[in-house]
C-alpha positions in Angstrom: 228.5 166.2 -57.6 228.2 164.5 -54.4 228.2 167.9 -52.5 225.5 168.7 -54.4 223.4 165.5 -54.0 224.1 165.6 -50.1 222.9 169.7 -49.8 219.7 167.9 -52.0 219.4 165.4 -49.6 220.1 167.5 -46.4 217.3 170.0 -47.5 214.8 167.2 -49.0 214.6 166.0 -45.1 214.7 169.7 -44.1 211.9 170.7 -46.4 210.2 167.5 -45.4 210.3 167.8 -41.5 209.2 171.2 -42.1 206.1 170.3 -43.8 205.2 167.3 -41.4 205.7 169.8 -38.6 203.1 172.5 -40.5 200.8 169.5 -41.0 200.5 168.3 -37.4 200.2 172.2 -36.2 198.1 173.4 -38.5 195.7 170.3 -38.1 196.1 170.8 -34.4 194.4 175.0 -34.9 192.2 173.8 -37.2 190.7 171.5 -34.1 191.3 174.0 -31.7 189.2 176.2 -33.7 186.6 174.1 -34.5 186.3 172.9 -30.9 185.7 176.6 -30.0 183.0 176.7 -32.5 181.5 173.3 -31.0 181.6 174.4 -27.8 180.0 177.9 -28.7 177.1 176.3 -30.6 176.9 173.8 -27.3 176.4 177.2 -25.4 173.8 178.0 -27.4 172.1 174.9 -27.0 172.2 175.0 -23.4 171.1 178.7 -23.2 167.5 177.5 -24.7 167.6 174.4 -23.1 167.7 176.1 -19.9 165.0 178.9 -21.7 162.7 176.2 -22.1 163.0 174.3 -18.9 161.8 177.6 -16.9 159.1 178.3 -19.3 157.7 174.6 -18.8 158.5 175.2 -14.7 155.8 178.5 -15.4 153.2 176.2 -17.3 153.2 173.8 -15.4 152.9 175.9 -11.6 150.0 177.3 -13.3 148.7 174.4 -14.6 149.1 172.9 -11.1 146.9 175.9 -9.9 144.3 175.3 -12.0 144.1 171.8 -11.4 144.2 172.5 -8.0 141.1 174.8 -8.2 139.2 172.1 -10.4 139.8 169.3 -7.5 138.4 171.6 -5.1 135.4 172.5 -7.5 134.9 169.1 -8.0 135.1 167.6 -4.4 132.3 170.0 -3.9 130.1 168.7 -6.1 130.6 164.7 -5.7 129.5 162.6 -2.7 131.9 162.0 0.3 131.0 158.5 -0.3 132.8 157.5 -3.3 130.3 154.5 -4.0 127.5 156.7 -4.5 129.7 158.7 -7.2 129.1 157.5 -11.0 131.7 157.3 -13.8 129.3 159.2 -16.0 128.7 162.2 -13.6 132.5 162.4 -13.5 132.3 162.7 -17.2 130.4 165.9 -17.4 131.7 167.3 -14.5 135.0 166.8 -16.4 133.6 168.7 -19.5 132.2 171.2 -16.5 135.6 172.2 -15.1 137.5 172.1 -18.8 139.8 169.4 -17.9 140.4 166.1 -19.9 139.8 163.6 -17.1 138.8 163.1 -14.0 139.7 160.1 -11.3 139.2 158.8 -7.8 141.2 157.4 -6.2 141.5 155.1 -3.2 143.5 153.1 -1.0 142.8 149.6 -1.6 145.4 146.9 0.4 148.5 148.0 0.1 147.9 150.0 -3.4 146.6 153.1 -3.8 144.0 152.7 -7.0 141.7 154.3 -9.3 138.5 153.5 -7.9 136.4 156.1 -10.3 137.4 157.6 -13.7 135.6 159.7 -16.8 138.4 157.5 -18.6 137.1 153.9 -18.6 141.1 153.1 -19.2 142.2 154.6 -15.8 140.1 152.2 -13.6 141.5 150.1 -11.4 145.2 151.3 -12.4 147.0 151.4 -9.3 150.0 153.7 -8.8 152.4 151.4 -6.4 154.9 150.2 -9.1 155.4 154.5 -9.9 158.0 155.3 -7.5 157.8 158.3 -5.8 154.4 158.9 -7.0 153.3 156.1 -4.9 155.1 157.7 -2.4 153.5 161.3 -2.7 149.5 160.3 -2.8 150.2 157.7 0.1 151.6 161.2 2.0 148.6 163.3 0.8 146.1 160.5 2.1 147.8 160.0 5.3 148.9 164.0 6.8 147.8 165.8 3.7 150.9 167.3 3.0 153.7 166.1 0.5 157.0 166.1 1.4 158.9 164.1 -2.0 161.1 166.6 -4.0 159.8 166.0 -7.4 156.4 167.3 -8.6 154.3 171.1 -6.8 153.2 170.8 -3.5 150.5 173.1 -2.4 148.0 173.1 0.2 146.3 169.9 0.2 147.8 169.7 -2.7 150.0 167.9 -5.7 150.7 167.6 -8.7 153.7 165.8 -10.5 156.1 166.8 -13.5 154.8 166.1 -17.3 154.8 162.8 -17.9 153.4 159.7 -20.0 150.3 157.6 -18.4 150.5 153.6 -18.2 147.2 154.2 -20.5 148.9 156.2 -23.2 152.6 155.9 -23.1 152.6 158.1 -25.8 151.7 161.4 -24.8 152.6 163.4 -22.0 149.7 164.6 -19.1 149.8 166.5 -16.5 147.9 165.3 -13.5 147.0 167.1 -10.2 145.8 165.2 -6.9 143.6 166.7 -4.1 142.9 166.0 -0.3 141.9 167.3 2.6 141.0 165.3 4.7 137.3 165.6 4.1 137.4 161.9 2.3 138.2 158.9 2.3 139.5 159.6 -1.4 141.7 161.9 -4.3 140.3 163.8 -6.3 142.5 163.4 -9.1 142.1 166.0 -12.7 144.2 165.6 -15.2 145.0 167.3 -19.2 146.3 165.4 -21.8 149.6 167.0 -23.1 148.5 167.7 -27.1 149.0 171.6 -26.3 152.0 170.9 -23.6 153.5 168.8 -26.6 153.1 172.0 -29.1 154.5 174.4 -26.0 157.7 172.4 -25.4 158.3 172.1 -29.5 158.2 175.4 -30.1 160.0 176.5 -27.3 162.3 173.0 -26.9 166.0 173.0 -28.4 164.9 171.0 -31.0 163.9 173.9 -33.5 167.5 175.4 -32.7 169.1 172.1 -33.4 167.3 171.3 -36.7 167.9 175.7 -37.5 171.9 174.7 -36.9 171.9 171.7 -38.9 170.0 172.9 -41.5 172.3 176.3 -41.7 176.2 174.3 -41.1 176.2 171.4 -43.3 179.5 170.5 -41.0 177.6 169.5 -38.6 175.9 166.1 -39.2 173.9 166.1 -35.7 173.0 167.2 -32.5 172.2 165.1 -29.4 171.3 165.9 -25.8 172.1 163.0 -23.7 170.8 161.7 -20.1 174.2 160.7 -19.3 172.2 158.5 -16.3 170.1 156.5 -18.2 172.1 156.3 -21.6 172.9 152.9 -22.6 170.9 151.3 -19.6 167.5 150.3 -19.4 165.1 153.4 -18.1 161.7 151.4 -18.0 159.7 150.7 -15.3 158.1 147.2 -15.7 154.6 147.4 -14.8 152.5 144.0 -13.6 150.7 143.5 -16.7 154.3 142.6 -18.4 154.5 146.1 -20.2 157.2 148.6 -19.8 157.4 152.4 -18.7 159.7 155.1 -19.8 159.4 157.9 -17.7 160.0 161.5 -19.0 163.0 161.6 -16.5 165.1 158.6 -17.9 164.5 158.9 -21.4 168.3 158.4 -22.9 168.1 161.1 -25.5 166.4 164.7 -24.1 166.2 166.5 -27.6 167.8 165.8 -31.0 168.2 162.7 -32.8 170.9 159.8 -32.0 171.2 158.2 -35.6 174.4 157.9 -36.4 176.0 155.5 -33.2 179.0 154.3 -32.4 180.4 151.2 -29.9 182.0 154.0 -27.9 179.6 156.5 -27.1 178.5 155.0 -24.2 181.6 154.9 -22.5 182.9 158.2 -23.7 179.3 160.0 -22.4 179.6 158.4 -19.2 183.3 159.3 -18.5 182.4 163.3 -19.9 179.5 163.5 -17.6 181.6 162.4 -14.4 185.0 163.9 -15.3 183.0 167.3 -16.2 185.1 167.6 -19.5 184.9 167.8 -22.9 186.3 165.3 -25.1 186.7 165.3 -28.9 187.4 161.7 -30.9 188.0 160.8 -34.5 186.3 157.7 -36.2 184.6 156.6 -39.4 180.7 156.2 -39.9 179.5 152.7 -41.4 179.1 154.4 -45.2 183.0 155.3 -45.0 183.0 159.0 -44.4 185.5 160.7 -41.8 183.7 162.2 -38.8 184.6 164.6 -35.4 182.7 163.6 -32.4 182.5 165.9 -29.4 180.8 165.7 -26.2 180.3 168.5 -24.1 179.2 168.6 -20.1 176.3 170.5 -19.1 175.6 171.1 -15.1 173.1 171.6 -13.3 170.0 170.4 -11.4 169.2 168.3 -14.1 172.6 167.8 -15.8 172.9 166.4 -19.2 175.6 166.1 -22.2 175.6 167.4 -25.6 176.9 165.3 -28.6 177.6 167.1 -31.9 178.4 165.1 -34.7 180.9 167.0 -37.5 182.6 166.6 -41.1 186.3 165.7 -40.6 186.6 167.1 -43.6 185.7 170.7 -42.7 189.5 170.0 -41.0 191.3 167.8 -43.5 189.7 169.6 -46.6 191.8 172.6 -45.3 194.7 171.3 -44.0 194.9 169.4 -47.3 194.6 171.9 -49.2 197.3 174.0 -47.9 199.1 171.0 -47.4 199.5 171.1 -51.5 200.3 174.6 -51.6 203.2 174.3 -49.1 204.6 171.2 -51.0 204.6 172.6 -54.0 206.2 175.4 -52.9 208.9 173.6 -51.0 209.8 171.5 -54.1 209.9 174.7 -56.3 212.6 175.9 -53.6 214.5 172.2 -53.4 214.7 172.5 -57.6 216.3 175.9 -57.4 218.9 175.5 -54.6 219.5 171.9 -56.1 220.3 173.9 -59.5 222.6 176.5 -58.0 224.3 174.2 -55.6 225.5 171.9 -58.9 226.9 175.3 -60.3 228.9 176.1 -57.3 229.6 172.4 -56.3 232.6 172.2 -58.7 234.4 175.5 -58.0 234.0 174.4 -53.8 234.9 170.4 -54.9 237.9 170.9 -56.6 240.2 172.0 -54.2 238.9 169.2 -51.6 239.5 167.0 -54.3 243.3 167.5 -54.5 243.6 167.4 -50.8 241.5 164.3 -51.1 243.8 162.1 -53.6 247.0 163.3 -51.1 245.0 161.9 -48.1 244.6 159.2 -50.3 248.5 158.7 -51.0 249.2 159.5 -47.2 246.8 156.3 -46.6 248.6 153.8 -49.0 252.2 154.6 -47.1 253.2 156.8 -49.9 254.2 160.4 -48.6 255.5 161.9 -51.6 255.2 165.5 -53.0 253.5 168.3 -50.9 250.0 169.0 -52.2 249.6 173.5 -53.4 246.7 175.2 -53.4 246.7 179.0 -53.6 245.4 181.4 -51.6 244.3 181.7 -47.9 241.2 180.9 -47.4 240.1 177.9 -45.8 241.7 175.5 -48.5 244.6 176.3 -48.4 245.3 176.1 -44.5 244.1 172.5 -44.5 246.5 171.8 -47.6 249.0 173.4 -45.2 247.8 171.0 -42.3 247.9 168.0 -44.4 251.1 168.6 -45.8 252.5 169.3 -41.9 251.0 166.0 -40.9 252.4 164.0 -43.8 255.5 165.0 -42.8 254.9 163.9 -39.0 253.5 160.6 -40.0 256.5 160.0 -42.1 258.3 160.4 -39.0 256.6 158.7 -36.8 256.2 155.6 -38.9 259.9 155.5 -39.5 259.9 155.3 -35.4 257.4 152.7 -35.4 259.3 150.6 -37.3 262.3 150.7 -35.2 259.8 150.1 -32.2 258.3 147.0 -33.8 261.4 145.7 -34.7 262.8 146.2 -31.4 259.8 144.4 -30.1 260.1 141.5 -32.5 263.7 141.5 -31.1 262.5 140.9 -27.9 259.6 138.9 -28.4 262.4 136.0 -30.0 264.8 136.7 -26.7 261.7 136.3 -24.1 260.5 133.2 -26.4 263.9 131.5 -26.5 264.4 132.2 -22.9 260.9 130.8 -21.7 261.3 127.8 -24.1 265.1 126.8 -23.5 264.9 127.1 -19.8 265.3 124.5 -17.4 262.9 125.7 -14.9 259.1 124.9 -15.7 256.6 128.2 -15.9 253.1 128.0 -15.7 250.5 131.3 -16.6 247.4 130.6 -14.7 244.1 133.2 -14.8 242.4 134.4 -12.1 240.3 131.5 -12.2 243.2 128.8 -12.0 242.9 128.1 -15.7 246.2 127.1 -17.6 246.5 129.9 -20.4 250.6 129.4 -20.9 253.1 126.9 -20.2 256.8 126.3 -21.5 258.2 122.9 -22.1 259.8 122.0 -19.7 256.7 121.7 -17.7 255.2 119.1 -20.0 258.6 117.3 -19.1 259.0 118.3 -15.6 254.8 116.9 -15.0 253.9 115.5 -18.2 251.0 117.4 -19.2 251.3 118.7 -23.1 250.5 122.5 -24.6 247.2 121.2 -25.6 246.2 119.2 -22.6 246.9 121.9 -20.1 245.1 125.1 -21.6 241.7 126.3 -20.5 242.4 123.6 -17.9 242.8 123.5 -13.6 245.7 121.1 -13.1 245.8 118.6 -10.2 249.4 120.0 -9.3 249.1 120.3 -5.7 248.8 117.1 -3.6 245.8 117.3 -1.5 247.7 118.1 1.9 249.2 121.0 0.4 246.3 122.9 -0.9 245.4 125.2 2.1 249.0 126.2 1.9 249.1 126.5 -1.9 245.8 128.5 -1.8 247.4 131.0 1.0 250.3 131.8 -1.3 248.2 132.3 -4.5 245.4 134.8 -2.8 248.5 136.8 -1.7 249.9 137.0 -5.3 246.1 137.6 -6.6 246.1 141.2 -3.9 249.5 142.1 -5.4 251.9 140.2 -3.6 255.1 137.8 -4.5 256.1 134.7 -3.1 259.9 133.1 -3.7 261.7 130.2 -3.8 259.0 128.2 -1.7 259.5 124.6 -1.2 257.0 122.4 -1.3 255.6 119.0 -3.2 253.9 118.8 -6.5 252.3 116.2 -8.3 252.7 114.9 -12.1 250.0 113.6 -14.4 251.0 109.9 -14.0 250.1 111.0 -10.0 253.9 111.1 -8.9 255.0 113.2 -6.4 258.3 115.6 -6.6 260.0 118.2 -4.3 260.0 121.5 -6.0 261.3 125.3 -5.2 258.3 127.9 -6.8 257.8 131.2 -7.1 255.0 132.9 -7.6 254.3 136.1 -9.3 251.5 138.5 -10.4 251.4 139.5 -14.0 249.4 143.0 -14.5 247.4 144.8 -17.2 247.9 147.6 -18.5 245.9 149.6 -15.9 248.0 148.0 -13.4 245.6 145.5 -12.0 246.4 141.9 -11.7 245.1 139.7 -14.2 247.0 136.5 -13.9 249.2 134.4 -12.1 253.0 133.3 -13.1 254.4 130.4 -11.3 258.5 129.3 -11.6 258.7 125.7 -10.9 262.5 124.3 -9.9 262.8 120.3 -10.0 264.5 119.8 -6.5 264.9 115.9 -6.1 268.1 115.6 -6.4 269.2 118.4 -4.2 266.7 117.0 -1.3 268.2 113.3 -1.6 271.3 115.1 -1.5 270.7 117.0 1.4 269.4 113.6 3.2 272.5 112.3 2.8 274.3 115.4 4.6 271.6 115.1 7.5 272.6 110.9 7.8 276.1 112.1 8.0 275.6 114.6 10.8 272.9 111.9 12.5 276.0 109.7 12.6 278.8 112.7 13.7 276.1 113.3 16.2 275.9 109.6 17.6 279.7 109.4 17.7 279.7 112.9 20.3 277.1 111.2 21.6 278.9 108.3 22.6 281.7 110.0 23.5 280.0 112.1 25.5 278.1 109.0 27.1 281.4 107.5 27.8 282.8 110.0 29.1 280.3 111.7 31.9 279.4 107.9 33.0 282.9 106.8 32.9 283.2 109.3 36.4 281.0 107.8 38.2 282.1 104.3 37.1 285.4 105.2 38.2 283.9 106.7 41.4 281.8 103.3 41.8 284.6 101.0 41.2 287.3 102.9 43.7 284.6 102.5 46.3 284.3 98.8 45.7 287.7 97.8 45.6 288.0 99.6 48.4 285.2 97.6 50.6 286.5 94.9 49.0 290.2 95.2 50.6 288.8 96.8 53.9 286.1 94.7 54.1 283.8 97.7 56.0 280.8 99.4 54.5 280.4 102.9 55.8 276.8 104.5 54.8 279.0 107.7 53.8 280.5 105.7 50.8 277.2 103.7 50.4 275.2 107.1 49.9 277.8 108.3 47.5 277.6 105.4 45.6 274.2 105.5 45.0 274.4 109.1 44.3 276.4 108.8 41.4 274.2 105.3 40.5 271.5 107.8 40.2 273.6 110.4 38.3 274.1 107.3 35.5 270.3 106.8 35.5 269.3 110.3 34.7 271.8 110.1 32.1 270.7 107.4 30.0 266.9 108.4 30.8 267.4 112.1 29.5 269.2 110.0 26.4 266.6 107.7 25.9 264.3 111.0 25.2 266.4 111.3 22.0 266.0 107.7 20.6 263.7 106.6 18.3 260.1 108.2 19.9 257.9 105.9 21.3 254.2 105.9 20.7 253.0 108.5 22.9 249.6 108.9 23.8 248.7 112.4 22.6 245.5 114.5 23.6 243.8 117.7 23.3 244.9 120.4 25.5 244.6 124.0 26.4 248.0 125.3 26.4 247.6 127.9 28.4 246.1 125.6 31.5 249.6 124.0 31.3 251.6 127.0 31.5 249.1 128.2 34.5 250.5 124.6 36.3 253.9 125.5 35.5 253.8 129.1 37.0 252.4 128.0 40.0 254.8 125.4 40.7 257.7 127.7 40.0 256.3 130.5 41.9 257.6 129.9 45.0 261.3 129.5 43.7 260.7 132.7 41.7 259.9 134.7 44.9 263.1 132.9 46.5 264.9 134.3 43.7 263.6 138.1 43.7 262.1 137.3 40.5 258.3 138.5 39.1 256.6 136.2 36.9 254.3 138.1 34.9 252.0 135.9 32.3 250.0 137.5 29.5 247.4 135.3 27.8 245.6 136.1 24.4 241.5 135.4 23.9 240.3 132.2 22.3 243.8 130.6 21.8 243.2 127.1 20.1 244.4 123.6 21.9 247.2 121.7 20.6 248.1 118.2 20.5 250.1 116.9 23.1 251.7 114.8 25.6 251.0 117.1 28.8 253.7 116.4 30.6 256.8 116.1 27.9 255.4 120.0 27.6 255.4 120.9 31.2 259.2 118.9 31.4 260.1 121.9 28.3 258.5 124.6 29.9 259.7 123.7 33.4 263.3 123.3 31.9 263.2 126.8 29.8 261.8 128.9 32.7 264.0 127.4 35.6 267.0 128.7 33.4 265.8 131.8 33.0 265.1 131.9 37.0 269.0 130.8 37.2 269.9 133.3 34.6 268.5 136.4 36.7 270.8 136.5 39.8 269.9 140.2 40.4 266.5 139.3 40.4 263.4 141.0 37.5 261.1 140.2 35.4 260.5 137.2 33.6 257.3 137.5 31.1 255.5 134.9 29.6 253.4 135.3 26.9 251.2 133.5 24.5 249.6 134.4 21.2 247.8 132.9 18.2 250.0 133.3 15.4 247.5 132.2 12.6 244.8 130.0 12.3 247.6 126.8 12.3 249.6 128.2 14.7 250.4 129.5 18.2 253.4 130.9 20.2 254.9 130.8 23.7 257.3 133.3 24.4 260.0 133.5 27.2 261.6 136.6 28.3 264.0 137.0 31.1 266.3 140.1 32.3 269.3 137.6 32.9 272.9 138.4 32.0 272.4 136.7 28.3 274.5 134.9 26.6 277.3 135.3 24.1 276.6 134.8 20.5 279.4 133.0 19.9 277.7 130.3 22.2 274.2 130.5 20.6 275.0 128.0 17.8 275.7 125.6 20.7 272.9 125.2 22.4 271.5 122.2 22.7 274.7 120.1 22.4 274.8 117.3 24.6 277.0 118.5 27.6 277.7 122.2 26.3 276.6 124.0 29.7 277.6 127.2 31.4 275.9 126.1 34.6 278.5 124.6 37.0 276.4 121.3 38.1 274.5 121.4 34.5 275.2 118.1 31.8 273.4 120.6 28.9 270.9 117.8 28.2 268.0 119.7 29.1 268.2 122.4 26.4 268.8 119.5 23.8 266.1 117.1 25.0 263.3 120.2 25.1 264.3 120.5 21.3 264.2 116.7 21.0 260.2 117.0 22.6 259.6 120.6 20.1 260.2 118.5 17.0 258.4 115.3 18.1 255.6 117.9 18.0 255.9 119.4 15.2 256.7 122.4 16.4 260.3 124.3 16.3 261.8 126.6 19.1 263.7 129.7 18.7 266.7 131.3 21.2 267.7 135.0 20.9 270.0 136.7 23.5 271.7 140.1 24.2 274.6 140.0 26.4 273.0 142.7 29.7 269.7 142.4 28.3 268.4 138.7 28.4 267.5 135.9 26.7 263.5 135.9 24.5 262.6 131.6 23.5 260.0 131.2 20.7 258.1 128.0 20.9 255.6 127.7 18.2 253.4 124.7 18.5 250.8 123.7 15.3 247.2 124.0 16.7 244.7 121.1 17.0 242.6 120.4 13.7 238.8 120.0 14.2 
């Protein structure tokens, strides 16, 4: 049943689409046919208009010649002095020459005026307001030659086109104007247009238009539009307040305009300007649907032909064809629906059995296979469904095992995270907390609900830069382990932690979060501090023993000389010099140990480390030359300044460079380099080519009174290490027997 319904719906959609396509295709075809028919009618009208214009032009030429002869004859019979001519004389002369009237025009001030006329209504009428008519008559009086493009031009003569007059604005007339210079006035005979109007009516396009409208009821109206003046004011305002509409300015050349539309003016102007036909649809005031066509006709006097057609000529035929098409489609649909219903049961029965099997599979019942006899597509589909059922059953079993393993792993991980004593915090890439464990809540004081989605202030302000660098490294895929730092609890107290920061990656390998595992090492730090204090006490004891040993030797010497002088009473200068030397030695030892005492207030200032090293090199250059050693410096550009006590740093570098020089018995190259490690640290590296230091003695470097020099006391390197430590730096010594020693001194840069 469903298959039959589906087939019916699909077929209905196809037939509906076919009907719609047929409707629009047929409509466009009928419109194109109508457009072609309208164009042919317009061309037929245009031919008639052209022939009518040619006949009218020929007639006007003949009338112009007649008017010229009449004007010449009239001039011969009239007195040269216009004052001697009477209107009655002009009436008789008009009848004699077979013209309607004769007028005499003369220049009066800045106008040309009818002074005498056989038509009393024409007397005192001027032509200044008539545009090119005034220009033509002005030229005729001035030079007897007319150059305006309008009208008929002969020797000493000009005749305007057929036109209405100011005294008779209903009928058209034909005027002629003659002046050969022998008179100071223009002789103007004219003919009334009764027979002219009849000629234009017979030969003009109106006769054809009326015939076409009568023979073709589908055409409601045909109109010849003057596109220049249609919809505009085409009148000449006269001085007496009246308005005159010349023939050339009439908005309608032929036909009638009784079915107007507000869009006509704009569409006629567009057709005239573009030179392309236009067809539009609309409704008349009485509700009739019409099709308006506008066809441009080019030429010396371009115009637009408008034809109003009954839309029923198109849509009536279209409706009739559409009804037939719909009837055939419905009949075809009924036949196909009945046929599909009969065959649907035969084709659907195997599908129902297969669907039943699929529904059992969807419910988790992989039961007995479905069996369909035959070799057609349904039997093949049944076999594939059976194979799918077997595969799904096996996959479901494996999936259950996997789910059980995942649940076990999940429980193990949750137990590990919950019960571990280390704090675990996971944050997203924006720093918001998304996971914590119980140890985190205990260690920091925030419970899980408070921490979730928040940026917790775990890092003290002085550790933010360091922590930021670590997190940026981890976000790029790196890992930081066992970093000792300081964190802050919810109550604001700080404590020492050892932190491992690792990235958490998504399914595509991208970093999606950052995990931080922290361990409270406050107890360990306290234990280490106790050990350091014990070591300091031990060192103090060693120092005391060393000081006692070193000072006792010169004191013994001094005591012996004092006793000798007491017993002998003789003061030898050599003995005094030796005693002073021993006292200086005692003073030097005490001064060196003062550096190791509690630091005094020092005057730290920003200094150029490169300049300090240059001063040291200049100071020790003579000693290096004597030792056959070349001092080589290598400084990076842009090294920032350091906060230091300049004399103490000079003491350190003098001691280190002198040690290097003294270790190079056979000369060589001693290299001093200065470079920037990162934004916060710079490093001075001193590399000599001396004999080197045995590996078993490296750990003893810096012990008081440990030295390999015959005249040394081991205090110089110890003092140097203490100075570098007071400057918050550190010193690293590496050496290899036979190759030399490398000393790296790292110092913090001055903060802005």
